[in-house]
Steps between C-alpha positions, in 0.01 A plus 500: 500500500577138431480254212488121489668285233392143425815284485336158474217282625535622859805728502449876511719809531385815671669829406451788743675779685530645850535876566853572619374749757309219670826307548697805616238592757480150649883467510523823696229389745675169565844659536364741763335212683826304484694799627317493834680184606798466261843502664727722289850589615523862616127554546258435780199275414245703308740788425671378180432729197286361218797525264709269720213253527468514121867415457489201735154357444363669189570221249353228723191701589447596133504130400247415770270788408525421130421133561192585706389759243538256211287237672236756600490648150474152347216400734306816412556450125400131522179600675427776249555259208303213665803271492487176702871468575647154563823498699732798532603753232857546379587873494738680265563871564545676167574849632663533841669839458428693824477819294225362276144607569371145498629147537398274216478126563363177359366201688481157339252260656240231437125511534258228602351311205136500404351170613248331273342165579368275224167320498534281810144371454601322180785312673503184710680479833578170665382455859664219696273302733591226745283291733663341804420130537529260794780327306693830486469537878615141550792556262607804697484303826715230339753766400508628859556144623785452250663818627507342847611157387778308675732281295577139586726241337312358201675165440410520130613679181468880498179651364339840467448687831775300675781678681840381381862554605758483221857577397538625144780610271440661160768536234514707184762377252652289777535782756276573799309825433411766757204391714507151350613313811349439846506250786207392718264717297141467626195575284138397454429352158230686310541822697644677191830574671704304246482461123248231393763291317713488815206395720386240245844338521458455877146357481520118506838486675544329840708620794861393449484509119703724266434608143672694221290674236514781243275805518456818294443826685225734375610786274373756753670339801640761741846339500634639171798257491270200459184656347396296196792256545514124557669389823565169677378447855592228748263466794509283811174454690545466877144516633140483380233624742126493441270773633260414782216749515341596832148373555211742453418504870471735799877530538536604137216754534664650811831534312314722250352728767166333580518511880246224574629268225166484321578375148161626378599853602836452330332409170259794533788743562697361207196531272444860616866589438497336157182679396655830606816423302299391194307826512825699523663316209193517279475872569863552402469289183178669385641843575799414281266386219302826522815714497641315199177567310518870590857527373398323181210741444689821580735679266732749668865599534658491845696814600871413516542691826234289672641176358852589619367580847312169510813312388690645796212411729503138379879481536475613863206269580677199346826574682309533828318172437829324423654626823193390697546150358866496598643562153811714532558771239869604480565853622497752218315262268148580380247297303499575124214748432434352156368184667204701629429725199217294345330439834531867596345618174210259547442619858507867399253446215268302725518769768397767250211289374376422851509867599292599197248221548464595866403854395275398212302235688533607866716200589717667761558316826228545761600548867319183605688299235834631621413421861394146409830438317704639791308279744550196276874569488514555878363150566847364414636651825455414867351842585291594195342809660844651562588442134179675391576797730854521361367523143249771584748706703664611175286542184798414276492145642156451346624555144557132425152409627355785290677366192377145564141619547520697174630190319215294647246756379647512151510119485131485596422763235683305227327177604166683488553653155688230308369158409608261776608141436530292816798265502506225764843466660613189685585554866855368454566729204369803686724423797798448271541132576661260257365167400 
């Protein structure tokens, strides 16, 4: 017999018992099995009496048997009571007296919430659209040329996009502050490497000139000693070099991988790559819009156990990403879990909603969708077929592609049910370019 108490929105407590004889019988079976190989002083293997085995291993074996029995009993009771358990239960044994006829216990746990979705058809979802123009292709080619620019002495005052070489010394209350001094510092003006006020002070200066000026650091500046404070800088400009862009010719085309140097082919390849990137970014933006609408239209509580597990997952993923980018995390130090709590709760809620929608509207990933996504991903590697084989050699490696296909299906469903408002997006904005 078992009973279930409602402790809150999702928290439950199961009260049940296990027959003591069941525990005793399993303990004896395991002790006998252990006795076949156990090395006990004074006895040959397999010859130690059950009483001796009980003395040496009884407590440990009893704990193991009880733990297994509790989990098995809980699973059976959860099934009998139609409980959709989220996470793992916390057990408390109320009666553990070996002489008692039964072992009473309670298990506190959470259940999955009921998912209800509001009237999506009455809502409007924004769909970003972007058309690639010839000017966008030309702009991209110009950017590629700038990336391969060579710098030559300008013989004029410094201006945006020039490369300059300077000495500078910054003082706070008359004293040089940490990081406020450098010699022969080289930078390109307008490349967002320096604060705008600092760069603006250099613009208009000629090589050989010096200048002293005051500047206030932003409140959120990473250097806490000077954040939000007014400092005095003295700068000496040693060189001003203007960029000289390579010509759009065969040599330039070859440098970008077009073997025969055909600039027409280069433009066609760049257009193809840009259209593919536009498609990818639009897909990501519209998926985000659809998911935000779903979260807005769904009312549900996220199980704490699932949120805590997701927080730990995000902590590990972020730490891994930081290490991959060369950011060193001191040994023994971990990222604060509270930084990820809101994001984890959002991800858990969205996961629950997606799972329900997939069941209600048959939106689960189709094998052909998964294969297409794996093949698309594999194109980023030199031997795409090997990457595809690697994914399909272990079904667990297909989970991410399955998840992405499910998200694509749900996005399409939302866009098909809700009112859609197309929003044109400029190419530069979509690509994250400034200006």
